[in-house]
C-alpha positions in Angstrom: 0.0 0.1 0.1 1.0 3.6 -0.8 0.1 7.0 -1.0 0.7 9.6 -3.7 0.1 13.1 -1.9 -0.8 15.8 -3.8 -2.7 19.1 -3.7 -6.2 19.9 -4.0 -6.8 21.1 -6.8 -4.7 18.5 -9.3 -6.0 15.6 -9.9 -4.2 12.3 -9.2 -2.6 10.0 -11.6 -3.4 6.8 -12.2 -0.1 5.3 -10.7 0.8 1.5 -10.9 3.1 -0.2 -9.1 4.3 -3.7 -8.7 6.1 -5.4 -6.6 7.7 -9.3 -6.6 4.4 -9.5 -9.8 1.6 -8.3 -7.4 0.0 -4.7 -8.1 1.0 -2.5 -4.7 -2.6 -0.6 -3.8 -2.7 3.0 -3.4 -4.3 4.3 -0.7 -5.8 7.7 0.5 -5.7 7.6 4.3 -3.1 5.8 6.5 -2.0 5.7 9.9 1.5 6.1 10.3 3.3 5.7 13.7 -0.2 7.4 15.0 -0.3 10.1 13.1 -3.3 10.1 10.5 -2.1 11.0 7.0 -4.5 11.9 4.5 -3.2 12.6 1.1 -3.8 15.9 0.1 -1.8 16.7 3.7 -4.4 17.6 5.7 -5.0 17.4 9.6 -8.6 17.4 10.4 -9.1 13.3 10.6 -6.0 13.5 12.7 -7.4 15.8 15.0 -10.6 14.5 15.1 -9.5 11.3 16.4 -7.0 13.1 18.8 -10.2 14.7 19.7 -11.5 11.7 20.5 -9.0 10.5 22.5 -8.5 13.0 24.6 -12.2 13.7 25.8 -12.6 10.4 26.8 -9.5 10.9 29.0 -11.1 14.2 30.3 -14.3 12.4 30.9 -12.3 9.8 32.9 -10.6 12.3 35.0 -13.9 14.0 36.0 -15.4 11.2 36.7 -12.3 10.4 38.8 -11.7 13.5 40.2 -14.5 13.2 43.1 -13.4 9.7 44.0 -9.6 10.2 44.3 -7.2 12.4 46.0 -6.1 15.3 43.6 -2.5 14.4 43.0 -3.4 11.0 41.9 -5.9 12.8 39.4 -2.9 14.7 38.1 -1.0 11.6 37.3 -3.8 9.6 36.1 -4.4 12.7 33.4 -0.2 12.4 32.6 0.0 9.0 31.8 -3.3 9.4 29.0 -1.4 11.8 27.4 
């Protein structure tokens, strides 16, 4: 699988890659070391995914805040990041 990066205004060319007598497929979006890459190099999908993770962490901390000491809550927050 490979990504052909392009700008928004430029139409993508049909690129055929072959390796070991098999065609390599082109993809438009992929996750590379935790960063979501899109072929147009926009960050929207990556930011949306990070917002979901941060919302989950904030909700967990908000729930635990009433039950545990403040120092423990701060330590849990640092672990989530």
